[in-house]
N, C-alpha and C positions, 0 to 999 in steps of 0.2 A: 645331359645337362638341360634343364628347362630354362628357357629364356622368357621373360615377361615383357610385354609391350609397355614402355614408360608412358605413352599417351593414354593407354587404357587405365593404368594405375592412377594417373593424374585425374582422369575423368571420374573414376570411382571415388577418389579422395574429395574432389570437388562436390560430388553429389552428397557424400556423407556430411561434409561441413555445411552445405546448404540446408539439408534436412534438419540437422541439429540446431542451426541458427533460427530456422523458421519456428521451431518449437520453443527454444529458450527466449527468443526476443518478442514473441507475439504480445505478451503482457506489457512490455515496455512500449511497443508501438501503439497499443491501445491507450496507454497512459498519455503518450505524446499527443495522440489524436484528441483525447478528452481535454487536455490542457489547451490545445489550440482552438478547439471548438467553443470552449468556455470564455474565450477572450473576445472583446469587441475588436473590430478592424484596427482601431487606433491603439489598442493594447497589445498588439502582436510583437512590437519591438520593445526594447528596454528590458525589464525584468523577465518577461516571458521568453525573450530571445536567449537569455542566459540559462533559463530552465531547460529550454529545448536543447541547447548546446550541451548541457550537462547530461541529459538523457542520451544524446547522440554519442557523447564520449563514452558513456557506459556501454552502449551497444558496440562500439569499436573495440573496447577492451574485451568484451565477451566474445567477439568474433575472433580476436587473436587467441584467446584461451581455448576456444572451441577448435581452432585449427591445430593448436598444439596437442590437445586431447585426442583428436581424430587421427593425427599422425602416430601417436603412441598406440592407439587401438589397431592400426593397420600395419604396425611394425612387424618384421619377421623375427623369429627367435634365432639366436645364435649369430654366427658370422654370415655375411652376405656373400 
């Protein structure tokens, strides 16, 4: 019987999630940076704050979906 190290599996999953998030969120982070750079100091709060929060919410939702997808990819076939 082959046993696997849970810490090693977790580290592998962590790396897969991180790499997938880096790729899928880069455009959103660029959009957020562009939005923030385009506003004057006094314009960072109010409507801009809501726009940034919306983008951050989308990033969080993508992070959760990525974690679910990566767990499916790493799943074993059949019974454990």
